[in-house]
C-alpha positions as CSV (number, residue, x, y, z in Angstrom):
1,M,69.6,-6.5,-10.0
2,S,68.0,-6.3,-13.5
3,R,64.6,-7.9,-13.8
4,G,66.0,-9.8,-16.8
5,F,67.9,-12.1,-14.5
6,V,65.0,-13.0,-12.3
7,K,63.0,-16.2,-12.9
8,E,59.4,-15.5,-13.8
9,D,58.2,-17.7,-10.9
10,D,59.9,-15.2,-8.5
11,Q,57.9,-12.2,-9.8
12,E,54.9,-11.4,-7.6
13,E,51.7,-10.0,-9.0
14,I,51.0,-6.5,-8.0
15,P,47.6,-6.4,-6.5
16,I,45.0,-4.1,-8.2
17,V,43.2,-2.3,-5.5
18,P,39.8,-0.8,-6.4
19,P,39.6,2.9,-5.6
20,R,37.3,4.1,-2.8
21,A,34.4,6.4,-3.7
22,D,35.6,9.6,-5.3
23,L,36.1,12.6,-3.0
24,P,37.2,15.6,-4.9
25,G,40.5,17.2,-3.9
26,G,40.1,19.8,-1.2
27,A,36.7,18.5,-0.2
28,T,36.1,17.8,3.4
29,N,35.4,14.1,4.1
30,Y,32.0,14.6,5.9
31,V,30.5,11.4,7.4
32,T,27.6,10.5,9.6
33,Q,28.3,8.6,12.8
34,A,26.8,5.5,11.2
35,G,29.1,6.0,8.2
36,Y,32.1,6.3,10.5
37,D,31.1,3.2,12.3
38,E,30.8,1.4,8.9
39,L,34.4,2.5,8.1
40,Q,35.7,1.1,11.4
41,A,33.8,-2.1,10.9
42,E,35.3,-2.5,7.4
43,K,38.8,-1.9,8.9
44,D,38.1,-4.6,11.6
45,E,37.0,-7.1,8.9
46,L,40.2,-6.4,6.8
47,L,42.4,-6.9,9.9
48,K,40.6,-10.2,10.7
49,E,41.0,-11.3,7.1
50,R,44.7,-10.5,7.1
51,E,45.2,-12.5,10.4
52,G,43.3,-15.5,8.9
53,L,45.4,-15.8,5.8
54,D,46.4,-19.3,4.8
55,M,50.1,-19.9,5.6
56,T,50.7,-23.0,3.5
57,N,51.6,-21.1,0.3
58,E,53.9,-18.3,1.1
59,K,53.7,-16.6,-2.3
60,E,49.8,-16.5,-2.3
61,R,49.8,-15.4,1.3
62,R,52.1,-12.4,0.5
63,I,50.0,-11.4,-2.5
64,A,46.8,-11.6,-0.4
65,A,48.5,-9.7,2.4
66,N,49.7,-7.0,0.0
67,L,46.1,-6.6,-1.3
68,I,44.6,-6.3,2.2
69,N,47.4,-3.9,3.2
70,S,46.7,-1.7,0.2
71,K,43.0,-1.6,1.0
72,L,43.8,-0.8,4.6
73,Q,46.0,2.1,3.6
74,L,43.2,3.7,1.5
75,L,40.7,3.0,4.3
76,N,42.9,4.5,7.0
77,Q,43.3,7.6,4.9
78,R,39.5,8.0,4.8
79,I,39.2,7.3,8.6
80,V,41.8,9.8,9.5
81,S,40.3,12.5,7.2
82,A,36.7,11.8,8.4
83,H,34.8,14.7,9.9
84,V,31.8,13.3,11.8
85,I,28.8,15.5,11.7
86,D,26.4,15.4,14.7
87,L,23.0,15.4,13.1
88,A,21.5,16.9,16.3
89,D,23.5,20.0,15.6
90,Q,22.1,20.5,12.1
91,P,19.2,23.0,11.7
92,Q,16.2,20.7,11.8
93,D,14.1,22.8,9.4
94,E,16.7,23.0,6.6
95,V,18.3,20.4,4.3
96,R,21.9,19.9,5.4
97,F,24.3,17.0,5.6
98,G,22.7,14.0,7.2
99,A,19.1,15.0,6.4
100,T,16.6,12.6,5.1
101,V,14.6,14.5,2.5
102,T,11.3,13.5,1.1
103,F,10.5,15.2,-2.2
104,R,8.6,15.1,-5.4
105,I,10.2,15.6,-8.8
106,N,8.3,18.0,-11.2
107,T,4.7,16.9,-11.3
108,E,5.2,13.2,-10.5
109,K,2.8,11.7,-8.0
110,R,5.5,9.4,-6.6
111,E,7.5,10.7,-3.6
112,R,11.2,9.9,-3.2
113,K,13.2,9.8,0.0
114,Y,17.0,10.1,0.3
115,Q,19.5,10.8,3.0
116,I,22.4,13.0,2.3
117,V,25.6,11.2,3.5
118,G,29.3,10.9,3.0
119,V,30.8,9.5,-0.2
120,D,31.8,6.2,1.4
121,E,28.3,5.5,2.7
122,A,26.4,6.6,-0.4
123,D,24.2,3.9,-2.0
124,V,21.2,4.9,-4.0
125,S,19.7,1.5,-3.6
126,K,19.6,2.1,0.2
127,G,18.2,5.7,-0.3
128,K,21.6,7.4,0.5
129,I,23.2,10.0,-1.8
130,A,26.6,11.6,-1.4
131,F,26.7,15.3,-0.3
132,I,28.8,16.1,-3.4
133,S,26.1,14.8,-5.8
134,P,24.2,17.4,-7.9
135,I,20.9,16.5,-6.3
136,A,22.2,16.9,-2.8
137,K,23.8,20.2,-3.7
138,A,20.5,21.4,-5.2
139,L,18.6,20.4,-2.1
140,T,21.0,21.8,0.5
141,N,19.8,24.9,2.5
142,K,16.2,24.4,1.3
143,K,13.2,24.1,3.7
144,V,9.8,22.2,3.5
145,G,7.6,23.8,0.9
146,E,10.5,25.2,-1.1
147,S,11.7,24.0,-4.5
148,A,15.2,23.2,-5.8
149,T,16.0,23.2,-9.5
150,L,18.6,20.9,-11.1
151,K,19.5,21.9,-14.6
152,L,20.3,19.0,-16.9
153,P,21.4,19.3,-20.5
154,K,17.9,18.6,-22.0
155,E,15.6,19.6,-19.1
156,E,15.3,21.1,-15.7
157,R,14.1,19.0,-12.8
158,V,12.3,20.7,-10.0
159,F,12.3,19.1,-6.6
160,E,9.5,20.1,-4.2
161,I,10.6,19.4,-0.6
162,L,7.9,17.7,1.4
163,E,9.6,16.6,4.6
164,I,13.0,16.9,6.3
165,Q,14.1,14.4,9.0
166,Y,17.4,14.0,11.0
């Protein structure tokens, strides 16, 4: 039937689902065990939210269920594609996925500390950066005492690696 013959009240809003963190095409979805557990917890919360939807207004319930189902679909794709890295298997003296790296930039006195994690668990405010970030790429495969250089348009930043923890 043509949409021209449908009452406006019968048209449901299409939910706008925010995209998940960007994972470039072809990139492996590496995650830490903690990151995988967070994805599973997020899934459990969405399922609980869907079960607890208010049944009094059918249209609003359908719209809310569609939104939750769309989020679940994106989340399930991430869970299925997740490749959990056991941090104990990483070379403990080298920066690799899952490492928490303490470093100093250029000649700054202040030390910085970040863990290299999966794209879904990355949060700079919590000291976690994605393995696909330029800083993580520069630090990868380096050892304590070595330096990594990140070339920016107007300058170069040199990261002196002070400590590596898993």
